[in-house]
C-alpha positions as CSV (number, residue, x, y, z in Angstrom):
1,A,12.9,19.3,8.6
2,Q,9.6,18.3,10.0
3,L,7.6,15.6,8.3
4,V,4.0,17.0,7.9
5,G,0.9,15.4,6.4
6,E,0.1,12.3,8.5
7,V,-3.5,12.5,10.0
8,T,-3.3,10.7,13.4
9,K,-6.6,11.7,15.0
10,P,-10.2,11.3,14.1
11,E,-11.1,14.7,15.5
12,T,-12.4,17.5,13.2
13,I,-13.1,20.8,14.9
14,N,-12.8,21.8,18.7
15,Y,-16.4,22.6,19.8
16,R,-15.3,25.3,22.2
17,T,-12.7,27.2,20.1
18,L,-14.2,26.2,16.8
19,K,-10.7,25.8,15.5
20,P,-9.4,22.7,13.7
21,E,-7.9,20.1,16.0
22,M,-4.1,19.6,15.4
23,D,-3.3,16.2,13.6
24,G,-7.0,15.8,13.0
25,L,-8.9,15.7,9.7
26,F,-8.9,19.5,9.4
27,C,-5.5,20.2,10.9
28,E,-4.0,23.6,10.0
29,R,-0.4,22.2,10.2
30,I,-1.1,19.7,7.6
31,F,-3.6,21.4,5.3
32,G,-2.7,25.2,5.9
33,P,-4.3,28.0,7.8
34,A,-8.1,28.3,8.2
35,K,-7.7,32.1,7.9
36,D,-5.5,34.1,5.5
37,W,-2.1,34.9,6.8
38,E,-2.8,33.8,10.4
39,C,-1.3,30.7,12.2
40,H,-3.2,28.5,14.6
41,C,-2.1,30.1,17.8
42,G,-2.3,33.6,16.7
43,K,1.4,34.6,17.0
44,Y,1.6,35.6,13.3
45,K,-1.4,37.7,11.9
46,R,-0.3,39.7,8.9
47,V,0.6,39.3,5.3
48,R,4.2,40.7,6.1
49,H,4.9,37.2,7.8
50,R,4.2,35.4,4.6
51,G,6.0,32.0,4.3
52,I,7.0,31.8,8.0
53,V,6.4,28.5,9.7
54,C,5.1,29.3,13.3
55,E,7.6,27.8,15.8
56,R,4.8,27.4,18.4
57,C,2.1,25.7,16.4
58,G,4.0,24.6,13.2
59,V,1.5,26.3,10.8
60,E,2.7,28.1,7.7
61,V,1.6,31.6,7.4
62,T,-0.1,31.7,3.9
63,E,-3.4,32.0,2.1
64,S,-6.3,29.8,3.4
65,R,-7.0,28.7,-0.2
66,V,-4.1,26.2,0.1
67,R,-6.7,24.1,2.0
68,R,-8.3,23.4,-1.3
69,H,-5.3,21.5,-2.7
70,R,-3.0,20.3,0.2
71,M,-3.5,16.7,0.8
72,G,-2.8,14.4,3.9
73,Y,-2.4,10.7,4.4
74,I,-3.3,8.1,7.0
75,K,-0.8,5.3,7.8
76,L,-2.6,2.0,8.0
77,A,-1.8,-0.4,10.8
78,A,-1.4,-3.2,8.3
79,P,-1.1,-3.4,4.5
80,V,-4.4,-3.8,2.6
81,A,-5.0,-5.1,-1.0
82,H,-6.7,-2.4,-3.2
83,V,-10.1,-3.9,-4.2
84,W,-10.0,-2.6,-7.8
85,Y,-6.9,-4.7,-8.6
86,L,-8.1,-7.7,-6.6
87,K,-11.8,-7.9,-7.6
88,G,-11.7,-6.0,-10.9
89,I,-12.1,-7.9,-14.2
90,P,-9.5,-8.8,-14.9
91,S,-7.9,-9.1,-11.6
92,Y,-4.4,-7.6,-12.1
93,I,-2.9,-9.0,-8.8
94,S,-3.8,-12.6,-9.9
95,I,-2.5,-12.0,-13.5
96,L,0.8,-10.7,-12.2
97,L,1.2,-13.4,-9.7
98,D,0.1,-16.0,-12.1
99,M,-2.2,-17.4,-9.5
100,P,-5.9,-18.3,-9.7
101,L,-8.1,-15.5,-8.2
102,R,-9.5,-18.0,-5.8
103,D,-6.1,-18.7,-4.3
104,V,-5.2,-14.9,-4.1
105,E,-8.5,-14.4,-2.1
106,Q,-7.6,-17.2,0.3
107,I,-4.4,-15.4,1.2
108,V,-6.0,-11.9,1.4
109,Y,-8.9,-13.1,3.6
110,F,-6.5,-14.9,6.0
111,N,-7.8,-18.4,5.0
112,S,-4.6,-19.8,3.8
113,Y,-0.9,-19.3,4.3
114,V,1.5,-18.9,1.2
115,V,5.1,-20.0,0.9
116,L,7.2,-16.9,0.4
117,S,10.5,-18.9,0.4
118,P,10.7,-22.7,0.5
119,G,14.3,-22.6,1.8
120,N,15.7,-26.1,1.8
121,A,12.4,-27.9,2.5
122,E,11.8,-30.3,-0.4
123,T,8.1,-30.7,0.3
124,L,7.5,-26.9,-0.3
125,S,7.3,-24.8,-3.4
126,Y,7.2,-21.0,-3.9
127,K,3.7,-19.6,-3.8
128,Q,2.2,-23.0,-2.5
129,L,-0.8,-22.5,-0.3
130,L,-0.9,-24.1,3.1
131,S,-3.8,-24.6,5.6
132,E,-3.2,-23.5,9.2
133,D,-2.7,-27.1,10.3
134,Q,-0.1,-27.7,7.6
135,W,1.7,-24.4,8.6
136,L,1.7,-25.4,12.4
137,E,3.2,-28.7,11.4
138,I,6.0,-27.1,9.5
139,E,6.5,-24.5,12.3
140,D,6.9,-27.4,14.8
141,Q,9.6,-28.9,12.5
142,I,11.4,-25.5,12.1
143,Y,11.6,-24.9,15.8
144,S,12.4,-28.4,16.9
145,E,16.0,-28.9,18.3
146,D,17.2,-31.3,15.6
147,S,15.6,-29.3,12.7
148,L,17.4,-29.3,9.4
149,L,14.9,-26.8,7.7
150,Q,16.5,-23.5,6.9
151,G,15.2,-20.3,5.1
152,V,11.5,-21.4,5.1
153,E,9.3,-18.2,4.9
154,V,5.5,-18.2,5.1
155,G,3.1,-15.4,5.1
156,I,-0.6,-14.6,5.1
157,G,-2.9,-11.6,4.3
158,A,-2.1,-8.5,2.2
159,E,1.4,-8.4,3.8
160,A,2.2,-11.7,2.0
161,L,0.9,-10.3,-1.3
162,L,3.0,-7.2,-0.9
163,R,6.0,-9.4,-0.5
164,L,5.1,-11.7,-3.6
165,L,4.4,-8.7,-5.7
166,A,7.6,-6.9,-4.7
167,D,9.6,-10.1,-5.6
168,I,8.5,-9.9,-9.3
169,N,11.2,-8.8,-11.7
170,L,9.1,-7.3,-14.4
171,E,11.9,-7.1,-17.2
172,Q,12.8,-10.8,-16.6
173,E,9.2,-11.9,-16.5
174,A,8.5,-10.0,-19.9
175,E,11.6,-11.7,-21.4
176,N,10.5,-15.1,-20.3
177,L,6.9,-14.6,-21.4
178,R,8.1,-13.6,-24.9
179,E,10.1,-16.8,-25.2
180,E,7.1,-18.9,-24.0
181,I,4.7,-17.2,-26.4
182,G,6.9,-18.2,-29.3
183,N,6.3,-21.8,-28.5
184,A,2.8,-21.8,-27.1
185,K,-0.7,-22.3,-28.9
186,G,-4.2,-21.7,-28.4
187,Q,-5.6,-20.8,-25.0
188,K,-2.3,-21.0,-23.3
189,R,-0.8,-18.5,-25.8
190,A,-3.8,-16.0,-25.2
191,K,-3.3,-16.3,-21.4
192,L,0.4,-15.6,-21.8
193,I,-0.2,-12.6,-24.1
194,K,-2.7,-11.2,-21.6
195,R,-0.1,-11.4,-18.8
196,L,2.6,-9.9,-21.0
197,R,0.3,-6.9,-21.8
198,V,-0.2,-6.2,-18.0
199,I,3.6,-6.5,-17.4
200,D,4.4,-4.3,-20.3
201,N,2.1,-1.6,-19.0
202,F,3.6,-1.6,-15.7
203,I,7.1,-1.2,-17.3
204,A,5.9,1.5,-19.7
205,T,4.3,3.7,-16.7
206,G,7.2,3.0,-14.3
207,S,4.6,1.5,-11.8
208,K,5.6,-1.1,-9.4
209,P,3.4,-4.2,-8.7
210,E,3.6,-3.8,-4.9
211,W,1.8,-0.5,-5.3
212,M,-1.5,-2.5,-5.7
213,V,-1.2,-3.2,-2.0
214,M,-1.6,0.0,0.1
215,A,0.2,0.9,3.4
216,V,-1.1,4.4,3.4
217,I,-4.3,6.1,2.2
218,P,-4.7,9.7,0.9
219,V,-6.9,12.2,2.6
220,I,-8.4,14.8,0.3
221,P,-8.1,18.5,1.2
222,P,-10.5,19.8,3.9
223,D,-12.1,22.6,1.9
224,L,-13.4,20.0,-0.7
225,R,-15.2,18.2,2.2
226,P,-16.5,21.0,4.4
227,M,-18.2,20.3,7.7
Protein backbone atom coordinates (compact mmCIF):
# COMPACT_ATOMS: atom_id res chain seq x y z
CA ALA A 1 0.00 0.00 0.00
CA GLN A 2 1.14 3.52 -0.76
CA LEU A 3 1.22 6.15 1.97
CA VAL A 4 -0.60 9.23 0.67
CA GLY A 5 -1.21 12.59 2.29
CA GLU A 6 2.16 14.20 2.92
CA VAL A 7 2.58 17.61 1.27
CA THR A 8 6.28 17.95 0.43
CA LYS A 9 6.33 20.87 -2.04
CA PRO A 10 5.19 24.50 -1.68
CA GLU A 11 3.96 24.64 -5.32
CA THR A 12 0.25 25.07 -6.03
CA ILE A 13 -0.72 25.00 -9.73
CA ASN A 14 1.45 24.58 -12.83
CA TYR A 15 1.20 27.88 -14.73
CA ARG A 16 1.51 26.16 -18.15
CA THR A 17 -0.91 23.25 -17.78
CA LEU A 18 -3.01 24.90 -15.03
CA LYS A 19 -3.12 21.51 -13.31
CA PRO A 20 -2.27 21.03 -9.62
CA GLU A 21 1.39 20.18 -8.95
CA MET A 22 2.01 16.67 -7.60
CA ASP A 23 2.90 16.57 -3.86
CA GLY A 24 2.05 20.28 -3.66
CA LEU A 25 -0.68 22.10 -1.76
CA PHE A 26 -3.35 21.21 -4.35
CA CYS A 27 -2.03 17.72 -5.29
CA GLU A 28 -4.65 15.42 -6.86
CA ARG A 29 -2.99 12.29 -5.49
CA ILE A 30 -3.42 13.57 -1.94
CA PHE A 31 -6.72 15.44 -2.14
CA GLY A 32 -8.54 13.76 -5.05
CA PRO A 33 -9.11 14.62 -8.75
CA ALA A 34 -9.74 18.22 -9.87
CA LYS A 35 -12.32 16.96 -12.42
CA ASP A 36 -15.01 14.32 -11.79
CA TRP A 37 -13.97 10.76 -12.72
CA GLU A 38 -10.67 11.86 -14.30
CA CYS A 39 -7.13 11.13 -13.13
CA HIS A 40 -4.23 13.61 -13.37
CA CYS A 41 -2.56 12.12 -16.46
CA GLY A 42 -5.82 11.48 -18.34
CA LYS A 43 -5.49 7.69 -18.65
CA TYR A 44 -8.89 7.15 -16.98
CA LYS A 45 -11.73 9.46 -18.02
CA ARG A 46 -15.15 7.95 -17.31
CA VAL A 47 -17.45 7.05 -14.41
CA ARG A 48 -17.02 3.35 -15.33
CA HIS A 49 -13.46 3.52 -13.90
CA ARG A 50 -14.85 4.54 -10.48
CA GLY A 51 -12.56 3.61 -7.56
CA ILE A 52 -9.53 2.73 -9.71
CA VAL A 53 -6.21 4.23 -8.64
CA CYS A 54 -4.25 5.20 -11.76
CA GLU A 55 -0.97 3.26 -11.90
CA ARG A 56 0.75 6.13 -13.74
CA CYS A 57 -0.14 9.18 -11.62
CA GLY A 58 -1.52 7.52 -8.48
CA VAL A 59 -4.79 9.52 -8.48
CA GLU A 60 -8.01 7.77 -7.48
CA VAL A 61 -10.82 8.03 -10.05
CA THR A 62 -13.69 9.54 -8.08
CA GLU A 63 -15.81 12.69 -7.76
CA SER A 64 -14.00 16.01 -7.42
CA ARG A 65 -16.10 16.92 -4.36
CA VAL A 66 -13.77 14.76 -2.24
CA ARG A 67 -11.41 17.75 -2.48
CA ARG A 68 -13.73 19.47 0.02
CA HIS A 69 -13.01 17.01 2.84
CA ARG A 70 -9.75 15.12 2.17
CA MET A 71 -6.93 16.48 4.30
CA GLY A 72 -3.15 16.32 4.01
CA TYR A 73 -0.29 16.88 6.41
CA ILE A 74 3.17 18.47 6.53
CA LYS A 75 5.95 16.72 8.44
CA LEU A 76 7.95 19.24 10.46
CA ALA A 77 11.76 19.17 10.43
CA ALA A 78 11.71 19.37 14.24
CA PRO A 79 8.93 19.13 16.85
CA VAL A 80 7.25 22.38 17.96
CA ALA A 81 5.28 23.11 21.14
CA HIS A 82 1.68 24.13 20.43
CA VAL A 83 1.31 27.76 21.49
CA TRP A 84 -2.20 27.20 22.97
CA TYR A 85 -0.90 24.71 25.51
CA LEU A 86 2.28 26.66 26.23
CA LYS A 87 1.02 30.26 26.40
CA GLY A 88 -2.65 29.67 27.18
CA ILE A 89 -4.01 30.47 30.64
CA PRO A 90 -3.50 28.17 32.41
CA SER A 91 -0.47 26.69 30.62
CA TYR A 92 -1.27 22.97 30.40
CA ILE A 93 2.30 22.02 29.54
CA SER A 94 3.68 23.67 32.67
CA ILE A 95 0.87 22.20 34.84
CA LEU A 96 1.48 18.67 33.58
CA LEU A 97 5.25 18.93 33.93
CA ASP A 98 4.82 20.59 37.35
CA MET A 99 7.33 23.25 36.34
CA PRO A 100 7.06 27.06 36.35
CA LEU A 101 6.04 28.47 32.94
CA ARG A 102 9.23 30.55 32.92
CA ASP A 103 11.35 27.35 33.06
CA VAL A 104 9.30 25.66 30.32
CA GLU A 105 9.78 28.71 28.08
CA GLN A 106 13.54 28.67 28.73
CA ILE A 107 13.61 25.10 27.34
CA VAL A 108 11.30 25.78 24.36
CA TYR A 109 13.19 28.89 23.27
CA PHE A 110 16.58 27.13 23.47
CA ASN A 111 17.86 29.24 26.38
CA SER A 112 18.34 26.36 28.83
CA TYR A 113 19.04 22.64 28.67
CA VAL A 114 16.98 20.25 30.79
CA VAL A 115 18.06 16.99 32.44
CA LEU A 116 16.02 14.12 30.92
CA SER A 117 17.86 11.45 32.89
CA PRO A 118 20.40 12.19 35.64
CA GLY A 119 21.99 8.72 35.29
CA ASN A 120 24.47 8.16 38.10
CA ALA A 121 25.44 11.86 38.42
CA GLU A 122 24.90 12.94 42.03
CA THR A 123 24.95 16.64 41.16
CA LEU A 124 22.04 16.35 38.66
CA SER A 125 18.32 15.87 39.19
CA TYR A 126 15.43 15.06 36.80
CA LYS A 127 14.02 18.20 35.06
CA GLN A 128 16.88 20.37 36.38
CA LEU A 129 17.70 23.32 34.10
CA LEU A 130 21.28 23.82 32.94
CA SER A 131 22.94 26.77 31.23
CA GLU A 132 25.05 26.11 28.13
CA ASP A 133 28.27 26.44 30.14
CA GLN A 134 27.05 23.94 32.74
CA TRP A 135 26.09 21.47 30.01
CA LEU A 136 29.46 21.85 28.21
CA GLU A 137 31.21 21.18 31.52
CA ILE A 138 29.15 18.00 32.07
CA GLU A 139 29.70 16.96 28.44
CA ASP A 140 33.47 17.22 28.92
CA GLN A 141 33.17 15.00 32.00
CA ILE A 142 31.03 12.42 30.15
CA TYR A 143 33.46 12.10 27.24
CA SER A 144 36.69 12.20 29.25
CA GLU A 145 38.56 8.86 29.25
CA ASP A 146 38.37 8.31 33.01
CA SER A 147 34.68 9.30 33.22
CA LEU A 148 32.45 7.44 35.66
CA LEU A 149 29.26 9.20 34.53
CA GLN A 150 26.69 6.92 32.92
CA GLY A 151 23.15 7.31 31.62
CA VAL A 152 23.15 11.12 31.71
CA GLU A 153 20.69 12.53 29.15
CA VAL A 154 20.12 16.22 28.51
CA GLY A 155 17.85 17.89 25.94
CA ILE A 156 16.73 21.30 24.71
CA GLY A 157 13.83 22.76 22.71
CA ALA A 158 10.41 21.23 22.04
CA GLU A 159 12.07 17.85 21.47
CA ALA A 160 13.08 17.77 25.15
CA LEU A 161 9.52 18.74 26.17
CA LEU A 162 8.16 15.93 24.00
CA ARG A 163 10.34 13.46 25.90
CA LEU A 164 9.37 14.86 29.34
CA LEU A 165 5.65 14.74 28.47
CA ALA A 166 5.92 11.21 27.05
CA ASP A 167 7.58 10.07 30.30
CA ILE A 168 4.53 11.04 32.39
CA ASN A 169 2.52 8.07 33.68
CA LEU A 170 -0.91 9.71 34.01
CA GLU A 171 -2.56 6.99 36.14
CA GLN A 172 0.37 6.88 38.57
CA GLU A 173 0.51 10.70 38.78
CA ALA A 174 -3.24 10.88 39.50
CA GLU A 175 -2.90 8.29 42.27
CA ASN A 176 0.03 10.14 43.87
CA LEU A 177 -1.81 13.47 43.68
CA ARG A 178 -4.90 12.05 45.42
CA GLU A 179 -2.71 10.91 48.29
CA GLU A 180 -0.94 14.29 48.49
CA ILE A 181 -4.24 16.22 48.39
CA GLY A 182 -5.42 14.32 51.49
CA ASN A 183 -2.52 15.73 53.50
CA ALA A 184 -2.19 19.19 51.90
CA LYS A 185 -3.77 22.48 52.98
CA GLY A 186 -4.42 25.94 51.59
CA GLN A 187 -2.73 27.13 48.41
CA LYS A 188 -0.70 23.95 47.97
CA ARG A 189 -3.90 21.88 48.03
CA ALA A 190 -5.55 24.15 45.43
CA LYS A 191 -2.51 23.77 43.16
CA LEU A 192 -2.56 19.96 43.48
CA ILE A 193 -6.32 19.84 42.74
CA LYS A 194 -5.78 21.99 39.62
CA ARG A 195 -3.10 19.59 38.37
CA LEU A 196 -5.24 16.53 39.17
CA ARG A 197 -8.16 18.01 37.18
CA VAL A 198 -5.96 18.41 34.10
CA ILE A 199 -4.57 14.87 34.44
CA ASP A 200 -8.07 13.40 34.94
CA ASN A 201 -9.25 15.17 31.77
CA PHE A 202 -6.36 13.66 29.81
CA ILE A 203 -7.20 10.18 31.13
CA ALA A 204 -10.96 10.60 30.47
CA THR A 205 -10.46 11.68 26.84
CA GLY A 206 -7.68 9.16 26.14
CA SER A 207 -5.35 12.00 25.14
CA LYS A 208 -1.60 11.75 25.53
CA PRO A 209 0.44 14.62 27.03
CA GLU A 210 3.02 14.43 24.22
CA TRP A 211 0.32 15.42 21.70
CA MET A 212 0.77 19.03 22.92
CA VAL A 213 4.05 19.01 20.98
CA MET A 214 3.52 18.64 17.23
CA ALA A 215 5.69 16.75 14.76
CA VAL A 216 3.17 17.11 11.89
CA ILE A 217 0.66 19.84 11.04
CA PRO A 218 -2.64 19.32 9.16
CA VAL A 219 -3.38 20.83 5.74
CA ILE A 220 -7.05 21.68 5.17
CA PRO A 221 -8.80 20.46 1.97
CA PRO A 222 -7.93 22.52 -1.16
CA ASP A 223 -11.51 23.37 -2.12
CA LEU A 224 -11.94 25.15 1.23
CA ARG A 225 -9.00 27.45 0.35
CA PRO A 226 -9.35 28.08 -3.42
CA MET A 227 -6.74 29.94 -5.44
